[in-house]
N, C-alpha and C positions, 0 to 999 in steps of 0.2 A: 128793801134790803138795808140792813144796818151798815153803818160805816165800818170798814175793815172786815166785813164778812165776805167770804169767797163767793164769787159769782161765775162759775165755770160756764163755758159755751154750751149751746144746746146739744152738741155732739156728745159731750160728757154725760149729760142726762140720758141721752139715747143709749149709749154704751152701758151705763150703769143699769138702766131699766132692763135691757136685754139679759144681762148677767143675773140680776136679782130675780127676774121672773123665772129663771131656771134654777133658783135656789143657791146662787153663789154670791155671798156677801162681797160688796165692792165699795171701795173708798177712793177719793182723789187724795193724792199724797204729793210730797215733794215741794220744790221751790215755789210753785204757783200758789199753793196754800199759804206758805209763809209770806210771800210778797203781797197777797191779797190782804192779809191781816195787817201788814205794814202800810197798806194804802198805796202800794206801788203797782204799776202795770204788771200783770201776770204773764209769764212766758208760756212754755210748754206745759200742758196739763197731763200729768201722768196718773195712772190708776193702779191700785193694788187690789187683788181679788183672791178669793179662795179657790177659784177655778184653776185647773192646771193648764199649761199651754195647749195641750191637745184638746181639752174641753173648750177653751176659747176659740180654737180654730174650727171646731165643729159648729159653734154658735154663729160665727161671723164668716161671711163668704170672702170678703176682701181683707186678707191678713198678710203680714210680712214677717218672716222668721228672723227678727232682729237679733235675738239671743236666747233661743229656746233652751239651750243648755243652762242658762241662768234664770229661766222662768219667764222671759220677756217675749211678748208677741206684739207686733204693730198692727193697728187697725186703721184703715183709711176711711175717712169720712169727710166729705166736703173738700177734698183735696188736701186735707191735713192728716198727718200721721200721729196717732195717739198710742203711747206705749202702755201696755197692760202687763203687769208683772204679778206672778203668783206670790201670795204671802210667803215670807221666808224667815228662817232663823239660822244663825251661825252655829256650826258645830265644831269648827276648827279654824284657827287663824295663826299666821306666822309673822305678822308685822307688815306684810306686803300684799297677801291675798287671803281670801277667806273661803272656806268650804261651807256651802250652805245646803240646807234641806228645805223642802216645802213645808209650810205650816198651815194650820186651819184658823189662825188667830191674827187679827189686825194688831192686837197689842204686842204679840211676839214680833211681828214685823217692825213695828215702831221701836221696839226695845233694842233692835240691832243697829239703829241709826246712830250717827255720830253725835249730833248736838240737839239739845231740846228744841231749838227753833226749827229743826228739820224733822222732828218726830211728831208732827201734827197731821191729822187726817180730817177730811171733810166729806160728809155723806151728802151727795148732791140731791138725793130724793128726800131724805128726812131733814135736811138742813141742820145736820148735827155735827158739832165739832168734837173730835176725839183727841184729847190732849193729856195723856196720862203723865207727862213729865213737866207740865206747866210751861211749855214752850211759848205760848201766847203771853203768859205773865212775864217771862224773861224778855220778850220783845218789848213789852210795855216798860219794863225796868231798864232796858238798854243793856242787858247782861248776856254774855255768851257762856254757856255751861255745856258740859258733855252729858249725854245720857249715861247714868251710872258714874263710876269713878273715872277720872281722866286717865289714870294709869292704864286701866283695862282697855279703854277705848283706843288709846294710842298704841298699845301693844298689839292690838288687832290689826292696825294699819297705821304706820307712822306718817303717811301722807296727811292724816287728819291734823297733824300739827300745823302744816302749811295751810290747810283749809280753814283752820281756826283763825289764823291771822288774816286770811282773805275775807272771811265773813265779818270779822271785827271791823276791818276797814271799810268794807262795802256798805255795811248797815249801821255804822257808827256805834258799835257795841263795846262795852267795857269787858275785858277778858277776866273771867273768874280767876281768883288767886290760885286755886287748886289746879286749874287747867294750865295756867302759865308755869307753875312750878313743875308740873309733869312734862311740859314742853321742854323746859330747860334740862330736866333729867334725861330725856330721851333724844335730845337734839343730835347726839353723835350717831344715833341709829338711822338718821335721815340718809346717811351714806349708803344704806342698803337699797334705797329706792332706785328705780330705773331712771336714766337720764330723761327719757320721754315724759315720765310723770312729773318730774321736777320742772322740766321746761314748760309743760302745759299749765302747771299751777302758776308759774311766774307770769306767763302770757295772759292768763285770766285776770290776774291782778292788774297788769299793765293795760289791758284792753278795756276793762269794764269798771274798775274801781274809780269813783269820783276823785279820790285822793289816795293814790297808791303808796304814799309815804307812810301811812299808818302801818300797812302790812310789812313794808321793807324795814321800818324801824323795829318792829317786833321780831323780824328775822335777826336783826343785829343783837338786840338785848337778850334774846333767848339762846343765842349760840348757833342758830341755824345758818346764819350768814357765813361764819367761819368754816362750817362743814360743807356747804353747798356752793359757795362762791368765794373760794380762797383768794381769787384775784382781787376782789373788792376788799377782803380783809387785809391783804398785803398793802394795798394802796392806803388803807386807813392807818397802817403802822408808820407811814411816812410822817415827817414833822408837821406837814400841813394836812394830814389825813382827816382829822376831825372837821376842819373847815371844808375840805373837799366833799365829805359826806353830807354835812348839813346844807351847804350851798346847793349841792345836787338835788337834795330832797325838795328844797324850795323851788328850784327850777321845774322839777317834775310836777309840782303842785300847780304850775301855770300851764301845763300841757293838757289838752282835753282828752277825755276817754276816746276810744276807737282808733288810737294811733300807737299800738304797742311797739312798733319798730322805732318810732321817734322817742318814746319814753325810755326804751332800753338804751338807745344811742345816747340820750342825755345822761344816763347813769354810767355810761362807759367813757364819757369824756374825761380826759385826764388820766385814764388807765393806759399803761404801756401797750403798744400795738400787739406785742407778742401775747400779753395776758388777755387782751380782747379776743384775739384769734383762738386762744386756748379755751376760753369760756364758751364761745359760740360753737366750736367743734365738739367739745365735751358734751354739751347739751343737745347735740345733733340737730341744730337748726338747719333748715334747707340752705343750699348754697346761695340761692337768690336772696333770702332774708339775711343770711350772715354777711353777704357782700354789702347789702344796702346799709345794714346797721353799722358795720365797720367803717364804711365810707362817710356816713353822717357824723359818726363819733370823731373821726380824724379830720374832718373838713376845716380848712382855715376860716378865719373870720372874714365876712364880706368887707371889701374895701370901703373906707369911709370917704366922706365928702372931700377931704384934702388930697386924696389920691387921684391919679389921672384916669381918663376913660380907658386907657390901655391897661391899667391895673385891673379894671373890672373885666375886660375881655380875657386877660390872663387868668383871673380867678375862674371864669366860666370854662376856659380851656382846660385848666388843670383838674378842677373838681368835677366838671361835667354839667351841662345845663339842667339835667334831671336832679341835681343836688341843690339847685337854687331854692326851691320851695321848702324842703325839709330843713335845710341849713338856716334859712331865714326864720322859719317858725321856731327853731330851737334858740336862735339868738334873741328873738323877741321875748320868749319865755325867760331867758337869762336876764334880759334887761328889766323885765317886770319884777323879777325876784331879787335883783341885786341892789345894793345900796350905793354902788359906784359903777363907773363905766358908762357906755352909751345909753342914752335914754330910749324908751320904746319908740318915740317919734323919730329919733336918729336911725334906728334899725329899719323902720318902715321906709325912710327916705333912701337908705342904701338898697333895700329890696326893690323899690320902684326904679332906681337908677339901673340896677342890673337887668330888670325886666325890659326897660327901654332899650338897653344895649342888645338884648336878645331879639327884640322886635326888628332891629336893623339887620338881623341875619348875618352877622359877621362870620368870616371863616374862623373856626375854633380848633380845627384838627388838621392833620396832614392831609386827610382825605378831602378837606374843603379847598385845598390849594388847586390853582389852575395849572398845575404841573405835577407830573407823576414819574414813576420809574421809566415808563415807555418814552416819555418826552426827554428824560435825561439821556437815555440811550441814543435818541435821535440827535442829541447835541454832541454825540461822539464820546460820551463818558462811559467808563467801564463799570458794569454792574458790580456791586459789592457793598460792604459796610458804609462806604462813603455816601451812597445814595441816602441812607437814613440820616447821616449827619447833615447833608445838604438840606434835606427837607425840614429837619428840625430848625436849622438856622433860618430858613425862609419863613417857617411858621412864626417864629419869634418876631421877625420883621413885619410880617403881615398883621400880627396881633397889635403891634405898635401903631401901624398905619394900614388899615384895611384896604385903602385905595391901591396899595402895592400889589394886590392880588391880580395882576395882569400878566399875560404870557411874556411880553417883551421884557418887563422888569425882572420877572422870575428867571427867564432864560439867562439874562445877563448876570444876575447875581449868582445863579447856579454855577456858571463858568468861573466866576471870580472866586467863589468858595472852593471849587475844585482846584483852582490854581494855587490858592493859599495853602491847600492841604498837600500840594506837590503832585497833583494829578494832571498830566498833560492833556490838553484839550484844544481843538478837537483831536480825536485819536487818528493816528496815521492810517 
């Protein structure tokens, strides 16, 4: 097998053989073919065939109706699901969705694809590469081009503008001038895309790109950023906006793939809390992810070595123990990217100190106190807002000195706080 030549698994050969034996031309297509040419590990192997979904289901016993209305059937083989799609051609597009019809030609199917690097097919049996638009050549040249004119491709689906930036960053490709010019021309039409599609495209960049800064910088220079992320655009209009943007990109470059929440939080640091909330709500992030991202972005810096142990416990109490690891990782990336401020070693020392504090299992919340509302009632205190005030005072004192978390001390101080607030105790 030549270097860079696709080597699909045996199941792909088996599926192709079954379809070809019945007269249905079948090719492997998609990202796996592209990745194999690049010498990268190939992911899911998808196939395109002249057989219709019903014909595919008659040939194979174990199928899954993934998207029959779009021509796609799943075939289970060896515990893996392979997607088989009938050759298609576009007959109508509106910038968001396409109306397609089945086709008899692999070339027509490849012609409807977005970029030349994705319009390559491999015949698993004949070991033949079908590359009508020189996508393999573009990969070798490090160039990203559309199939046909960029204006036509983008007018069919404006999401392709964002996909172009993602592919350029992920595979280290130079964006064709015509493509970038068309992206600028149609950037305002990105507003017609659904929030879910915009969000998922961003998450793909943040999750898998080795350097997401390439795609995000293309968002900015093309005009896509101002349309899709006005909160970031407003922040960039501040006097220090350019520094905030450039510094943030450097920090993101030091965060590893596979942590989209952390990368997104790094980009939201320095953005007003209201704008952060607006962005996360508009793009319809799940409540869980939105809360996590917002908390990481807003977290205070870890206490440095000159601050007391009580300051460390206070940080853990305010931010939450679950915020320690993501906050420390973000600070570490910031230290590696910055020309000033704490060094990476100093951040690691702060992290270790906070972890040591956690291992001591100090009381960090009102619920960790050895006193509660029932005990306060037992002391003769009247239930009401005062209970919350007392418990907060006690928590602050226990954070300062954890050994104070003893019933005798807490009882005495609770009565003292109540007396200071004008509450008679014990109650008659």
